[in-house]
C-alpha positions in Angstrom: 59.8 -43.8 41.7 62.5 -45.6 43.6 64.9 -42.6 43.2 62.3 -40.3 44.7 61.6 -42.2 47.7 65.3 -42.9 48.2 65.8 -38.9 48.0 62.9 -38.5 50.6 64.5 -41.1 53.1 67.7 -39.6 52.8 66.6 -36.2 53.6 64.6 -37.6 56.4 67.6 -39.4 57.8 69.9 -36.7 57.5 67.5 -34.3 59.2 66.9 -36.9 62.0 69.8 -36.2 64.6 68.5 -38.9 66.9 69.2 -41.8 64.5 72.2 -43.8 65.0 74.5 -45.1 62.2 73.2 -48.7 63.1 69.6 -47.3 62.7 70.6 -46.0 59.2 72.1 -49.1 58.3 69.2 -51.1 59.1 67.0 -49.0 56.9 69.4 -48.8 54.1 70.2 -52.6 53.7 66.5 -53.7 52.5 66.3 -50.3 50.2 69.8 -51.7 48.7 68.4 -54.9 48.2 65.3 -53.7 46.6 67.3 -51.7 44.2 69.1 -54.7 43.2 66.3 -56.9 42.9 64.6 -54.3 40.6 67.9 -54.2 38.5 67.9 -58.1 38.2 64.1 -57.6 37.0 65.1 -55.1 34.5 68.0 -57.1 33.2 65.7 -60.1 32.8 63.1 -58.1 31.1 65.9 -56.7 28.7 67.3 -60.2 28.0 63.3 -61.5 27.4 62.8 -58.6 25.1 66.1 -59.4 23.1 65.2 -63.1 22.8 61.7 -62.5 21.6 63.0 -60.0 19.0 65.4 -62.5 17.7 62.7 -65.4 17.9 60.2 -62.9 15.9 63.1 -62.1 13.4 63.6 -66.0 12.8 59.9 -66.5 12.4 59.7 -64.0 9.8 62.8 -65.2 8.0 61.0 -68.7 7.9 57.9 -67.4 6.6 59.7 -65.3 3.9 61.7 -68.6 2.8 58.1 -70.5 2.8 56.4 -68.0 0.3 
């Protein structure tokens, strides 16, 4: 979804001749920050999923030992 919003914004910005570079920078900065925050969230989710998988494997191993 971010990619499509980004693409639309880029098309809009490139078609608008009245915008100055500073205007584009002001718009671009929060979009870049949002993309970075989303990437951090993806990384955290991947780490949490890996940790959960490791814990589930440990629990399964312990359960097998006690059978």
